[in-house]
Phi, psi and omega in degrees: 000146182304141173283095186293324179299317179296320180292316178298320178298314180295315181293316183294330186270355184264130180291152178179063181292149182311127181089350182223054189273009186312307183298316181288330177300317179299321179294316180297316178301317180297322181288321190269338188298331181290343183253356190250146171278332175221144173211134182201173179244136179273182187293334178279341181109001176290146177267131180238118180240126184247125170250116186291142173274177183265359181286166179289144177285149357284128182276152172287159186233128173251122183259135172249124183241122176225120183283142184253356181282161179228161173284161179186199181235161178224142178292124180262326178193163176253137186218094174054044177092002177239163182244124166278147186229163170226159184271148170243108186090191189279075179279132175267106187294341178297334185271352192285314183302132178088359180281145169272140184223170173234125176266121180268091187292140181285336177288143180268148176279180181302332180272004179084000182269154176297136180272129176251121182255119175290142181208174177226152173266118187296151176230118182293128180301141180300333181296334184258009179265143178291154177306134180093346181275336189298331182264005182266148174282137177287121181292159183301322184286353175253002180276126184235139175258133180245116177255005175081011181260156173291166180301318181293317180295321180297317180293335178292324188257327192250143177234154172302133183100349176296151187264153180226126176245159176286139182273077182225123174267143178294153182208141175285137175252184178287164175058033176074019177269160178220141180232145178180181173266163173063014174295339162270091018223035179294338175301319181286329173299320176295320179296320177296324175300317176299317179300312181297321178294318180297322182291348177296333183247012180240139174281132176216132183276333178279150167290137172259121182244104180269132181231123170266103190274157178256160167060025177298324185291345184236324186224348192060020187295325180295321179292317180301311187283320180290324175297321178295324181284313185287325184050062181285159175282333171206162180222145173238116174273141174242130181208174175273160174226175189284120179274146181284142179188181180301136174086001177239150182287160181273343187288333182233025176229166186225137182293147176283143174087002180252021174103160178289165176263151170239120185276147173231147181149181187294339177282348186242136183281128182304324181291325177289320176300318178300319180295320178295317179295319180296320178296318178298322178297317180295327180275354188053044184256133174286132173231163179241133182272128183245107178287132177232104189280351181213207177301137185277345183072015180246181176302332179299329180299316180283320184296324185302327184248022174275147185053229179270009182111132180239122175298128189237151166236166180218121177250131184243149176247114181302133186221125174275154173060040183303145181060043173221168177283358184235046177294148184226136178218173172261127180299326179299323180295324177296312181298317181293323177299319178294315179294325178298316180293321178296316179295323178297313181294318180295333183267002182286121176286156182300328185266011179295126183057030180292331177249164181297128180240124178265135179295000000 
């Protein structure tokens, strides 16, 4: 079985901000090519890996969608040796002061490689703050990155629009936990890897089409375009969901280590949900039911209304500290999410959704 900690470490530590997924795309291709009969990149940059089923052609297609992009920062302007920034995706500005970052300079070094500049996001000492400022959040337009260069040197290397990622390497914690940045949603990319590996030893008549989508954090564009291209008979989106922990309510969070979630609601097709539940039953796997009363905000949201409509399911991996550099999950939940999807695909009958089914 795949070394999930090693895969999570590699995925979590690789840059790939929404719209600029090149580095993480290369990693995904390297991980998935050994399990795929076909692998390629579409025009938007999503990775599409196809594992053929054993059924007669034309075979039905089950699509697995996991977005590979991450949130991050972008250089907005240069100011006397410092960098003003703006967010790409859902950045929580409360977390920025004191963070270590990497500036991915657009200028190339002597070896032709992209220059990475280590930097920090400054934090004004409380001693120098006016009364009443200490409890206030620093706004984005006052957030500055310091890479230690003079104004002239900074202008030599950095341009407006250059990307900035958090300088955080993934790390295993106790009790089978793992922490890192970008686990939203590299955790699901790892789960799809488990699924593809599991399907190597399982008979399945449907084609399994794994897609690492781009730009989920900003436009859902990768899901829209890859769904239009693949035209699957059904799709299962994999994403993270809110993990239970101190300071968050129990009604809309899920404990780590007690299995992946299966979402129910108008964004999810009841027949696909039934297949996921049945697969969990065959595996004797614990799952958690996640009610979603409206749009889920995941790739499933876009896939459901692509082409003439795609029946969708949604599998979630509970994650603490979402959209921060210190996200935490249970490695077992990642592994179980992958096996659940593999069992679901292997259990799909040829005539599933053969006729029009209304929700």
